C-alpha positions as YAML, in Angstrom:
chain: A
units: angstrom
residues:
- id: 1
  name: MET
  ca: [51.30, -80.70, -80.63]
- id: 2
  name: GLY
  ca: [52.25, -77.73, -78.49]
- id: 3
  name: VAL
  ca: [50.79, -76.79, -75.18]
- id: 4
  name: PRO
  ca: [47.79, -74.49, -75.67]
- id: 5
  name: LYS
  ca: [48.49, -70.89, -74.66]
- id: 6
  name: GLN
  ca: [47.14, -70.05, -71.25]
- id: 7
  name: SER
  ca: [44.29, -67.50, -71.30]
- id: 8
  name: LEU
  ca: [44.99, -64.18, -69.65]
- id: 9
  name: PHE
  ca: [42.20, -65.03, -67.19]
- id: 10
  name: GLU
  ca: [44.17, -68.09, -66.03]
- id: 11
  name: ALA
  ca: [47.55, -66.34, -66.25]
- id: 12
  name: VAL
  ca: [46.58, -63.52, -63.89]
- id: 13
  name: GLY
  ca: [45.02, -65.84, -61.33]
- id: 14
  name: GLY
  ca: [41.35, -65.82, -62.28]
- id: 15
  name: LEU
  ca: [38.39, -64.09, -60.75]
- id: 16
  name: LYS
  ca: [40.02, -63.25, -57.40]
- id: 17
  name: THR
  ca: [42.72, -61.22, -59.16]
- id: 18
  name: LEU
  ca: [40.24, -59.36, -61.36]
- id: 19
  name: GLU
  ca: [38.11, -58.52, -58.32]
- id: 20
  name: ALA
  ca: [41.12, -57.26, -56.35]
- id: 21
  name: VAL
  ca: [42.53, -55.22, -59.24]
- id: 22
  name: HIS
  ca: [39.16, -53.66, -60.02]
- id: 23
  name: LYS
  ca: [38.71, -52.71, -56.35]
- id: 24
  name: ILE
  ca: [42.07, -50.91, -56.40]
- id: 25
  name: PHE
  ca: [41.29, -49.38, -59.81]
- id: 26
  name: TYR
  ca: [37.85, -48.04, -58.94]
- id: 27
  name: ASP
  ca: [39.08, -46.70, -55.61]
- id: 28
  name: LYS
  ca: [41.47, -44.61, -57.73]
- id: 29
  name: ILE
  ca: [38.72, -43.70, -60.25]
- id: 30
  name: TYR
  ca: [36.28, -42.60, -57.54]
- id: 31
  name: ALA
  ca: [39.02, -40.50, -55.90]
- id: 32
  name: HIS
  ca: [40.21, -38.90, -59.16]
- id: 33
  name: LEU
  ca: [39.00, -35.31, -59.59]
- id: 34
  name: TRP
  ca: [38.09, -35.75, -63.27]
- id: 35
  name: MET
  ca: [37.18, -39.43, -63.53]
- id: 36
  name: GLN
  ca: [34.91, -39.51, -60.47]
- id: 37
  name: GLN
  ca: [32.44, -37.16, -62.12]
- id: 38
  name: PHE
  ca: [31.51, -39.84, -64.66]
- id: 39
  name: PHE
  ca: [30.50, -42.19, -61.85]
- id: 40
  name: GLU
  ca: [28.46, -39.89, -59.58]
- id: 41
  name: GLY
  ca: [25.34, -41.69, -58.44]
- id: 42
  name: HIS
  ca: [26.64, -45.12, -59.49]
- id: 43
  name: ASP
  ca: [27.36, -47.78, -56.87]
- id: 44
  name: GLN
  ca: [31.09, -48.52, -56.97]
- id: 45
  name: SER
  ca: [30.70, -52.18, -56.06]
- id: 46
  name: LEU
  ca: [28.30, -52.70, -58.98]
- id: 47
  name: ILE
  ca: [30.68, -50.94, -61.39]
- id: 48
  name: GLU
  ca: [33.52, -53.17, -60.12]
- id: 49
  name: LEU
  ca: [31.37, -56.28, -60.60]
- id: 50
  name: ARG
  ca: [30.42, -55.35, -64.18]
- id: 51
  name: GLN
  ca: [34.03, -54.55, -65.07]
- id: 52
  name: THR
  ca: [35.18, -57.85, -63.57]
- id: 53
  name: GLN
  ca: [32.54, -59.78, -65.49]
- id: 54
  name: PHE
  ca: [33.30, -57.98, -68.76]
- id: 55
  name: MET
  ca: [37.08, -58.32, -68.58]
- id: 56
  name: GLY
  ca: [36.88, -61.86, -67.21]
- id: 57
  name: MET
  ca: [34.89, -62.87, -70.26]
- id: 58
  name: LYS
  ca: [37.25, -60.99, -72.61]
- id: 59
  name: PHE
  ca: [40.30, -62.55, -70.91]
- id: 60
  name: GLY
  ca: [39.00, -66.05, -71.69]
- id: 61
  name: GLY
  ca: [37.24, -66.91, -68.45]
- id: 62
  name: ASP
  ca: [34.00, -68.87, -68.39]
- id: 63
  name: ILE
  ca: [32.05, -65.84, -67.15]
- id: 64
  name: ASP
  ca: [28.75, -64.35, -68.21]
- id: 65
  name: TYR
  ca: [28.60, -60.62, -68.73]
- id: 66
  name: PRO
  ca: [24.99, -59.47, -68.30]
- id: 67
  name: GLY
  ca: [25.78, -55.78, -68.83]
- id: 68
  name: MET
  ca: [25.07, -53.48, -71.74]
- id: 69
  name: ASP
  ca: [26.99, -53.27, -74.96]
- id: 70
  name: LEU
  ca: [30.07, -51.09, -74.43]
- id: 71
  name: ALA
  ca: [29.10, -48.35, -76.90]
- id: 72
  name: LEU
  ca: [25.57, -48.17, -75.51]
- id: 73
  name: ALA
  ca: [26.73, -48.04, -71.89]
- id: 74
  name: HIS
  ca: [29.05, -45.10, -72.66]
- id: 75
  name: ARG
  ca: [27.09, -43.30, -75.38]
- id: 76
  name: ARG
  ca: [26.05, -40.30, -73.29]
- id: 77
  name: MET
  ca: [29.60, -39.74, -71.96]
- id: 78
  name: TYR
  ca: [31.97, -37.41, -73.77]
- id: 79
  name: ILE
  ca: [35.13, -39.49, -73.51]
- id: 80
  name: THR
  ca: [38.20, -37.93, -75.09]
- id: 81
  name: PRO
  ca: [41.44, -39.68, -75.97]
- id: 82
  name: GLU
  ca: [43.05, -37.75, -73.09]
- id: 83
  name: LEU
  ca: [40.46, -39.01, -70.60]
- id: 84
  name: PHE
  ca: [40.96, -42.58, -71.79]
- id: 85
  name: GLN
  ca: [44.73, -42.20, -71.33]
- id: 86
  name: VAL
  ca: [44.16, -40.98, -67.77]
- id: 87
  name: ARG
  ca: [42.02, -44.08, -67.20]
- id: 88
  name: GLN
  ca: [44.73, -46.33, -68.68]
- id: 89
  name: GLY
  ca: [47.30, -44.73, -66.37]
- id: 90
  name: LEU
  ca: [45.14, -45.41, -63.33]
- id: 91
  name: LEU
  ca: [44.64, -48.99, -64.49]
- id: 92
  name: ARG
  ca: [48.41, -49.46, -65.02]
- id: 93
  name: ASP
  ca: [49.05, -48.05, -61.53]
- id: 94
  name: SER
  ca: [46.43, -50.42, -60.09]
- id: 95
  name: LEU
  ca: [47.94, -53.46, -61.80]
- id: 96
  name: ARG
  ca: [51.39, -52.56, -60.50]
- id: 97
  name: GLU
  ca: [50.05, -51.87, -57.01]
- id: 98
  name: PHE
  ca: [48.47, -55.32, -57.05]
- id: 99
  name: GLY
  ca: [51.87, -56.75, -57.98]
- id: 100
  name: LEU
  ca: [51.06, -58.27, -61.36]
- id: 101
  name: ALA
  ca: [54.06, -59.23, -63.50]
- id: 102
  name: GLU
  ca: [54.95, -56.65, -66.16]
- id: 103
  name: ASP
  ca: [54.29, -59.04, -69.09]
- id: 104
  name: LEU
  ca: [50.77, -59.66, -67.77]
- id: 105
  name: ILE
  ca: [50.23, -55.92, -67.28]
- id: 106
  name: VAL
  ca: [51.15, -55.38, -70.94]
- id: 107
  name: ARG
  ca: [48.67, -58.08, -72.05]
- id: 108
  name: TRP
  ca: [45.92, -56.69, -69.79]
- id: 109
  name: LEU
  ca: [46.39, -53.11, -71.03]
- id: 110
  name: LYS
  ca: [46.50, -54.22, -74.67]
- id: 111
  name: ILE
  ca: [43.12, -55.96, -74.32]
- id: 112
  name: ASP
  ca: [41.70, -53.01, -72.38]
- id: 113
  name: GLN
  ca: [42.93, -50.57, -75.06]
- id: 114
  name: ALA
  ca: [41.13, -52.59, -77.74]
- id: 115
  name: PHE
  ca: [37.81, -51.44, -76.26]
- id: 116
  name: SER
  ca: [38.60, -47.74, -76.56]
- id: 117
  name: LYS
  ca: [37.35, -47.27, -80.13]
- id: 118
  name: PRO
  ca: [33.60, -47.60, -79.46]
- id: 119
  name: ILE
  ca: [33.70, -45.27, -76.45]
- id: 120
  name: ILE
  ca: [36.13, -42.49, -77.44]
- id: 121
  name: ASN
  ca: [34.61, -39.48, -79.17]
- id: 122
  name: PRO
  ca: [36.71, -37.95, -81.93]
- id: 123
  name: SER
  ca: [35.46, -34.40, -81.25]
- id: 124
  name: LEU
  ca: [32.94, -32.46, -79.21]
- id: 125
  name: GLU
  ca: [31.17, -31.51, -82.44]
- id: 126
  name: ASP
  ca: [30.65, -35.16, -83.38]
- id: 127
  name: PHE
  ca: [29.49, -35.97, -79.86]
- id: 128
  name: GLU
  ca: [26.99, -33.10, -79.81]
- id: 129
  name: CYS
  ca: [25.44, -34.43, -83.05]
- id: 130
  name: THR
  ca: [24.31, -37.54, -81.16]
- id: 131
  name: ASP
  ca: [20.57, -37.77, -80.50]
- id: 132
  name: PHE
  ca: [20.15, -37.56, -76.73]
- id: 133
  name: LYS
  ca: [16.37, -37.45, -76.83]
- id: 134
  name: TYR
  ca: [15.94, -39.44, -73.59]
- id: 135
  name: GLU
  ca: [19.36, -39.00, -71.98]
- id: 136
  name: LYS
  ca: [21.35, -36.09, -70.65]
- id: 137
  name: PRO
  ca: [24.81, -35.89, -72.22]
- id: 138
  name: LEU
  ca: [27.68, -36.00, -69.74]
- id: 139
  name: ILE
  ca: [30.44, -33.59, -70.69]
- id: 140
  name: VAL
  ca: [33.03, -33.15, -67.95]
- id: 141
  name: PRO
  ca: [35.90, -30.76, -68.64]
- id: 142
  name: ASN
  ca: [39.32, -31.66, -67.28]
- id: 143
  name: PRO
  ca: [39.45, -29.87, -63.87]
- id: 144
  name: SER
  ca: [43.19, -29.24, -64.19]
- id: 145
  name: LEU
  ca: [42.59, -27.27, -67.40]
- id: 146
  name: ILE
  ca: [39.85, -25.21, -65.77]
- id: 147
  name: GLU
  ca: [42.15, -24.35, -62.84]
- id: 148
  name: ALA
  ca: [44.93, -23.38, -65.27]
- id: 149
  name: GLU
  ca: [42.61, -20.90, -67.03]
- id: 150
  name: GLU
  ca: [41.57, -19.17, -63.80]
...
């Protein structure tokens, strides 16, 4: 019998690593001209905690995630493939800044990417067909594109 493969949770160093990476990551998110607009009015430390719980569970840690379903939590946000790629870039930068080994960064990003499907909107038309009876849709244009048009 072979040695069982180590979970990504164990490989990266557990909860302490996830907490540190998510602190770096959300500092970048909250400072980013486009990304920050999706988090206005939301406590950063709570967002970091939920992300740590979610990814810790998905990475194989014995962690409870008490948050909402991913699609439900993001349903009112118009998230484009471009916006998700910006997010992935900030996450990659955060993982490198933390000093994680490149093979672990690749594993982390691959798992993170797997959760893009339920939150990315294929088009604005599809998004606008969603019933937002009790919620206000959040559509945030890319500020760099707005500046380029002016």
